[in-house]
C-alpha positions in Angstrom: -34.7 24.9 -10.7 -37.0 22.8 -13.3 -33.5 21.3 -14.7 -30.3 20.0 -12.5 -27.8 17.8 -12.7 -27.5 14.7 -10.4 -24.7 12.4 -10.1 -23.4 13.2 -13.7 -26.5 13.1 -15.3 -29.2 16.2 -16.4 -32.6 15.8 -14.9 -36.3 17.5 -16.1 -38.5 18.2 -12.9 -41.4 20.8 -12.9 -45.0 21.0 -12.2 -47.8 21.3 -14.9 -51.0 21.7 -13.9 -50.1 20.4 -10.2 -48.7 17.5 -11.6 -45.2 16.7 -11.2 -42.9 15.3 -13.8 -39.4 14.1 -13.7 -37.7 12.7 -16.3 -34.0 12.1 -17.1 -32.8 13.9 -20.0 -31.6 11.4 -22.9 -29.1 14.4 -24.3 -27.1 14.3 -21.3 -26.4 18.9 -21.3 -27.7 21.6 -20.0 -29.0 22.5 -23.0 -30.3 19.2 -24.1 -32.2 19.2 -20.8 -33.5 22.7 -21.6 -34.9 21.7 -24.9 -35.9 18.4 -23.6 -38.4 20.4 -21.1 -39.7 22.5 -23.6 -40.3 19.6 -25.6 -42.6 18.1 -22.5 -44.1 21.2 -21.6 -45.8 21.4 -25.5 -46.9 17.9 -25.0 -48.6 18.7 -22.1 -49.8 22.0 -23.6 -51.4 20.3 -26.6 -53.1 17.4 -24.0 -50.6 14.6 -25.6 -49.4 12.0 -23.1 -45.9 11.7 -22.1 -44.0 8.7 -23.5 -41.1 7.8 -21.5 -38.2 8.4 -23.2 -35.9 5.1 -23.7 -32.0 5.9 -22.4 -29.7 3.7 -24.0 -27.9 2.2 -20.8 -24.8 0.7 -22.0 -23.1 -2.4 -21.3 -20.2 -2.9 -19.3 -18.0 -4.1 -21.8 -19.0 -1.0 -23.7 -18.3 1.5 -21.0 -15.4 -0.4 -19.6 -13.8 0.3 -23.0 -14.9 4.4 -22.8 -13.7 4.4 -18.9 -10.2 2.7 -20.0 -9.6 4.9 -23.0 -10.8 8.5 -21.3 -10.5 7.7 -17.6 -7.9 5.2 -16.7 -5.3 6.5 -19.2 -5.5 10.2 -18.3 -5.4 9.6 -14.5 -3.4 6.3 -13.9 0.1 5.8 -14.5 1.6 3.2 -16.8 1.8 0.3 -14.1 -1.7 0.7 -12.8 -3.0 1.2 -16.8 -1.4 -2.3 -17.0 -2.5 -3.7 -14.3 -6.3 -2.6 -14.8 -6.5 -3.2 -18.4 -5.6 -6.9 -17.6 -8.3 -7.6 -15.0 -10.7 -6.0 -16.9 -9.6 -8.1 -20.1 -9.0 -11.5 -17.8 -11.9 -11.6 -15.1 -14.5 -8.5 -15.1 -15.6 -8.3 -18.9 -16.4 -12.0 -18.9 -18.3 -12.0 -16.5 -20.5 -8.6 -16.3 -19.4 -7.8 -20.4 -23.0 -8.5 -21.6 -24.7 -7.0 -18.6 -26.0 -3.2 -18.7 -25.0 -1.0 -16.2 -28.1 -0.6 -14.5 -28.7 -5.1 -14.3 -25.8 -5.4 -11.9 -26.9 -5.8 -8.7 -25.3 -6.7 -5.3 -26.1 -10.2 -5.9 -24.3 -10.0 -9.3 -21.2 -8.7 -7.5 -21.3 -11.5 -4.6 -21.7 -14.2 -7.6 -18.3 -12.9 -8.9 -16.8 -13.1 -5.7 -17.8 -16.9 -5.4 -16.8 -17.8 -8.9 -13.4 -16.4 -8.2 -12.8 -17.6 -5.0 -14.1 -21.5 -6.5 -11.5 -21.1 -9.5 -8.6 -21.3 -6.3 -7.6 -17.1 -6.4 -7.0 -15.3 -3.2 -9.1 -13.3 -1.3 -6.1 -10.3 -2.1 -6.6 -11.0 -5.9 -10.2 -10.9 -6.1 -10.5 -7.5 -3.9 -8.2 -6.0 -6.6 -10.4 -7.3 -9.2 -13.5 -6.0 -7.5 -11.6 -2.7 -6.7 -11.6 -1.8 -10.6 -15.0 -2.7 -10.6 -16.2 -0.4 -8.0 -14.3 2.3 -9.9 -15.6 1.7 -13.3 -19.0 1.6 -11.9 -18.5 4.8 -9.7 -17.4 6.8 -12.9 -20.4 5.5 -14.8 -22.8 7.0 -12.4 -20.9 10.3 -12.5 -20.9 10.6 -15.9 -24.7 9.8 -15.7 -24.6 6.5 -17.7 -26.4 4.8 -15.1 -28.5 5.9 -12.1 -27.7 3.7 -9.0 -24.7 0.9 -8.5 -24.6 -2.0 -6.4 -22.4 -1.4 -2.9 -19.2 -3.4 -3.5 -17.8 -5.1 -0.2 -14.6 -6.3 -0.1 -13.5 -9.4 1.1 -11.6 -9.7 4.7 -8.1 -10.9 4.3 -6.3 -13.0 6.2 -2.9 -12.1 8.0 -0.1 -11.6 5.5 2.1 -13.7 4.6 5.5 -13.6 3.0 8.8 -15.2 2.5 12.5 -14.1 3.1 15.8 -15.5 2.8 18.0 -16.4 5.7 21.4 -14.7 5.6 22.8 -18.7 4.9 20.1 -18.5 1.9 21.4 -15.3 0.3 25.4 -16.6 0.6 23.9 -20.1 -1.2 22.6 -17.9 -4.1 25.1 -15.4 -4.2 27.6 -18.1 -4.0 26.4 -19.8 -7.2 24.9 -17.0 -9.1 27.0 -15.7 -12.4 27.5 -12.4 -13.9 25.0 -9.8 -14.4 22.4 -11.5 -12.2 24.6 -11.9 -9.2 25.2 -8.5 -9.2 21.7 -8.0 -9.2 20.7 -10.3 -6.4 23.4 -8.7 -4.4 21.9 -5.1 -4.5 18.5 -6.3 -4.1 19.5 -8.1 -0.9 21.4 -4.7 0.4 18.9 -1.9 -0.8 15.2 -4.1 -1.0 14.7 -1.8 -4.3 11.7 -3.3 -6.4 12.7 -5.0 -9.7 11.5 -2.5 -11.9 13.9 0.5 -9.8 16.8 -2.4 -10.0 16.8 -2.5 -14.0 15.9 1.2 -13.9 18.9 2.3 -11.9 21.3 4.7 -14.1 24.9 5.3 -13.0 23.8 9.2 -13.2 21.5 7.7 -9.8 24.6 6.5 -8.3 27.0 8.3 -5.8 29.5 6.0 -4.5 30.9 8.8 -2.6 28.3 9.4 -0.6 27.4 5.9 -0.8 23.4 7.1 -2.1 21.7 5.6 -4.6 18.8 7.8 -5.9 15.8 6.2 -6.9 13.3 8.3 -9.4 12.7 5.8 -11.8 10.9 2.7 -13.0 10.5 0.2 -15.5 7.4 -1.5 -16.3 6.2 -3.8 -18.9 9.7 -2.7 -20.5 8.8 0.7 -20.4 10.9 3.3 -18.4 8.1 5.3 -16.1 10.1 9.0 -14.8 8.6 7.9 -11.6 8.2 5.2 -8.6 5.4 3.0 -7.6 4.6 5.8 -4.5 5.8 8.4 -7.3 8.3 9.6 -5.0 12.1 10.5 -4.9 13.9 8.7 -2.0 17.6 8.2 -1.2 18.8 4.7 -0.2 22.1 3.8 1.6 24.9 1.4 0.5 26.7 -0.8 2.6 30.5 -1.7 1.9 29.3 -4.8 -0.4 27.3 -2.9 -2.4 30.0 -0.1 -3.0 32.6 -2.2 -3.7 30.2 -4.2 -6.4 29.4 -1.2 -8.1 33.0 0.7 -8.1 34.0 -2.7 -9.9 31.5 -2.3 -12.8 31.2 1.5 -12.9 30.6 3.6 -16.2 29.6 6.8 -16.8 26.3 6.7 -18.2 23.7 4.1 -18.7 21.9 1.3 -16.8 23.9 0.1 -14.5 22.4 -3.7 -15.3 22.1 -4.2 -18.9 22.5 -6.5 -21.7 23.1 -6.1 -25.2 19.8 -4.9 -26.0 18.9 -2.1 -23.5 17.5 -2.7 -19.9 17.0 -6.3 -18.4 14.1 -8.0 -19.3 11.6 -9.1 -16.3 10.8 -12.6 -18.1 14.9 -13.6 -18.3 15.5 -12.5 -15.0 12.5 -14.5 -13.4 13.5 -17.6 -15.5 17.2 -16.8 -14.4 16.2 -17.0 -10.7 14.1 -20.2 -11.0 16.8 -22.2 -12.7 19.4 -20.9 -9.9 17.1 -22.2 -7.2 16.2 -25.1 -8.6 20.1 -25.6 -8.8 21.0 -25.2 -5.6 18.2 -27.0 -3.7 16.2 -23.7 -2.6 12.6 -23.0 -2.9 11.3 -21.1 -5.9 11.3 -17.4 -5.3 10.8 -14.2 -7.1 12.8 -11.2 -7.2 10.4 -9.4 -5.0 11.5 -11.7 -2.0 14.9 -9.9 -1.9 12.9 -6.6 -0.9 11.2 -9.0 1.8 14.5 -10.1 2.9 16.2 -6.4 2.9 13.0 -5.3 5.2 13.1 -8.3 7.4 16.6 -8.4 8.3 16.4 -4.8 9.3 13.6 -5.8 11.7 15.2 -8.7 13.1 18.3 -6.0 13.8 15.8 -3.9 15.5 15.8 -0.9 13.4 12.7 1.1 13.6 10.1 0.6 11.6 9.6 4.2 10.2 13.6 4.2 9.0 12.2 0.8 7.4 9.3 2.5 6.1 11.6 5.1 4.0 14.3 2.9 3.0 11.4 0.9 0.9 9.7 3.8 0.0 6.3 2.8 1.6 3.7 5.6 1.1 1.5 4.1 4.1 3.6 2.6 6.9 0.7 -0.1 7.3 2.8 -1.9 4.7 5.9 -1.6 6.6 3.8 -3.0 9.7 3.8 -6.4 8.2 7.4 -6.8 9.5 6.7 -5.6 12.9 6.7 -8.8 14.4 10.2 -9.8 13.2 11.8 -7.6 15.8 9.8 -8.9 18.8 13.1 -10.6 19.9 13.8 -6.7 20.6 11.2 -5.7 22.7 12.9 -7.1 25.7 15.6 -5.1 25.4 13.6 -2.0 24.0 11.8 -2.0 27.7 14.8 -2.6 29.8 16.0 0.5 28.5 13.7 2.1 31.0 14.8 0.3 33.9 16.6 3.1 36.3 20.4 2.4 37.1 19.1 2.6 41.3 16.7 0.2 42.9 14.9 3.3 43.8 11.4 3.7 41.7 10.9 0.5 40.8 7.8 0.4 43.3 6.0 4.0 42.4 9.0 5.6 44.0 9.6 2.9 46.9 12.6 1.0 47.3 11.9 -2.7 46.9 11.8 -4.7 50.1 14.5 -7.2 51.1 16.8 -5.0 48.5 20.0 -3.6 49.8 18.8 -0.2 49.3 15.3 -1.1 50.9 17.8 -2.6 54.3 19.8 0.5 54.4 16.6 2.8 54.0 15.2 0.9 57.1 18.4 1.4 59.5 18.4 5.0 58.4 14.8 5.3 59.4 15.6 3.6 62.8 18.6 5.9 63.5 16.4 9.0 62.7 13.8 7.7 64.8 16.3 7.1 67.8 17.5 10.9 67.1 13.9 12.3 67.4 13.2 10.2 70.4 16.2 11.6 72.3 15.6 15.0 71.1 12.3 15.2 72.7 13.2 13.7 75.9 16.2 16.4 76.2 13.8 18.6 75.2 11.1 17.8 78.2 14.1 17.9 80.4 14.9 21.1 80.1 11.7 22.5 80.0 10.4 24.0 82.9 7.4 22.8 84.9 3.5 24.3 84.6 
């Protein structure tokens, strides 16, 4: 075949007078490649030299803008769009923006990593930026804008650390919080809802008879999304505290938590929580700490990690496993449940030495041996001589 598509780019590949000619088509379509091949063959037939066509390689800034408009907006949720737009604008474009796609090499990626770490960014934050860079460049290769892209290796991460509140700290906040935010803090601690899910909770999602919340939407950047972070609807059980609080403020329709202007704004909620922590002498925390608190208390109470995963709505159990070390105090109790009620079977089916059961068994064996000897003697006495 004289024309072919390689990684999204159309190439001309043919032989003329036993000489191979392989060129990338400047017009990245099948018809364009066919026309380009015909033009090259005509030049060769006339004895004219083939001049390498100059293919315009876009800069990272130019391509990233097209990638965002054509790919990200069509394939990613709003929350992901917001995140990628910010990472491009704040980190990636300022560093790679003027570079053409084909000039971005492995060494440039390593220099980018070093510059981010030098600025004090966490390794996790740098990896988030690298993931966006890798996806952007891979699509550029797929679309035929560049032939080769660098191999991007993520940084190794330290064990994930997270903050959570003790029961006493939860009580301290609830005793001093007021109004709408007090109820929001209570429900966040008792259900582990993400902040966006909390402020998007509608009364149609609340069943106070069955004590169940249906989590089906979230709010990101002030915009309501009809899906959660994991794109799955989940059901969260209500305990008596959450049920009583919701009954006290129950309405027919609308958001469970709202103000006069509509849904609660994240900025306002974060500022309130910051002031509250400062007033009660508690370290600064964010709303996500309540989600960690919910999961941590469940783990400490011995709840199975798979159950915690379902309640939190994690699509990957590896995310939930960060809480598993908190249940280590329950490991001994878990193993103890495997112990037999009898002293038998503790030593590969044998009785333990010096145990009452062992002593009893020895006596039984001795009695059995004595009986066997007497029986043998009696048998010999009754037998006839040879």
